N, C-alpha and C positions, 0 to 999 in steps of 0.2 A: 802481839807477835806479827800479825799481818802487816801492821804499820812499819815495823822494823825491817821486815823482809822487803816491803815496797821501797823503803828509804834506801836500802842497800842496792836494790836493782836500779833505782834512779841514779845513785852515785856512780855505779859502774857504767851505766849508759852514758852519762855525761863525761866520765873519764875516757871512755872509748871514743866518743865523738871528738873530744879535745885531742886525743892521740892521733886521730885520723886527719885532723886539720893541719895542713902544712903551711908554714909561714916563712917568708923570706923578706929581705930588706934591700933597698937600693939607695944610693946617694943621688938624688935628683939633680943637685948642683953639678956633680961630675958629669952626669948625662948631658946636661945642657951645655956645659963648657967644652965638650968634645965635638959638638956639632958644627960643621962648617957653615951650614945654613943659618944657624943662630948668630954666628959672627957677622955674616952678611946683613942679617936683620938689624943687629945692633948698630952697624955702620950706617945703614939707611936711616934708622931712627935718630942717630946723632946728627946726620946731615940735615934731616928735617928740622931738628931742634935748632941747629946753628942758623939755618935760613930764617926761622921764626924769630930768633934772638936778634939777628941782623935787621929784620924788618921793624921790630919794636925799637931798636936803637935809632934807626932812621926816623921813625915817627917821633921819638922823644927829642932828637936833635932838631927836627923841624919845629916842634913845640917850643923848645928852649930858645931857638932863634927868634920865633915870633914873640915870645914873652920878653926877650931882651929888647927887641925893637919897640914893643909897646911901652916898656919902662922908659926908654929914651924919648919916645915921641909923646908920651902922656901929657907933659906940661903944655904942649902946643895944641892939644886936641880939645875939641868941643865936647860937652857932656854926651851928646849923641854919638860921636865917634868913639868915645871911651866905652860907652855901653855896647856898641856894635863889636868893637875889638875884644872886649872882655867876653862877650857871648861866643865869638869865634874861638877864643882861647879855651873856654870851658868845653866847647864842642870838640876841639882837638884832644883835650885831656880825656874826655869821655870816650872818644874813638880809640885812644890808646888802651884804656882799661877794657873796653869791649873786645878789642883785637887780642889782648893778652888772654882773656878768658876763652875766646874762640880758639886760639892757638893751643891752649891747654887741652881743650876738648878734642881738637883735631889730632893732637899728639897721642892722646889716650886711645882714640879710635884706630889710628895708624899702628900703634903698638899692638893692640888686640888683633888687628888684621895680619900683622907680620908674625905674631906668636902663635896664633891658632893652629896653622899647619904643623908647626914645630912641636907643639904640645900634643897634637894628635898623633904624630909619629912616635913620640916618647910613650904615649899610652899604648899604641899598637905594639911597639917593641917589648914593653913590659908584659903585655898579654901573650905574645908569642912565646917568650921565655917561660912565663908562668904555666902556660898550657903544656909546653914541652916537659917541664919538671913536675907537672901535676900539682901545682901550688894552689891553695885556697885564698891566700892573702899575700899581698906584697905591700910592705909598709915603707914609707919614705923616712929615711934616717933623720932628715932635717926637721920633721914635725913630730918626732917621737921623743918623749921625755927621757926614756931610758931604754937602752937595749944592750945586751951583752951577748956576744957570740952570735949564734944563729947563722942562717945561710945568706951570705951576701951575694946577690946575683948582679951587682952593678956591672962587672966586667962582661958578662954574657949579654946583658941588655945593651951595653955600649956597642958591642960587635953587631948586634941586630939593628940597633939604631943607626949606625953608620951605613949599613947596607940599605935600610929604608930611605935614609937621607940622600944617598947617592942616586937611588932610583927616582926619587921625587925631584931632584934638581938636575936631572939629565936634560940637555937642551933638545 
């Protein structure tokens, strides 16, 4: 009997705790898409990427020109000249590969640097709205397997986020 009574008390306690927890959801992609600062960050990242691609294309064009010259001149070259030229070509090719890896790392760091303040503002806006509505949890729709109905606070977070973004990007 005591066990049954204890089980009922535990069930009602858990039910009460669950009823007191307030959950809402947001669409993080909508939040990010509405931010002017994110559009600026994307443009900066694309410009950085375009410069990197241009640099690699120039390096490859230089390598291809040197390779073509080598192929034309090879019949007239001595074995020592062939070895020296092949070593130079291999070094150019290695430099291209190393620069490509370096650019990928730089791009990743640059992206993180640009996105950190944006993601911090999103987090802060969600916290402000969650505190205002006394929410315990705010779940991102894009990472949730299933949700039906519930409180969507995306619109309210967007308003708060735009305010925070405007403050952060004031000259």
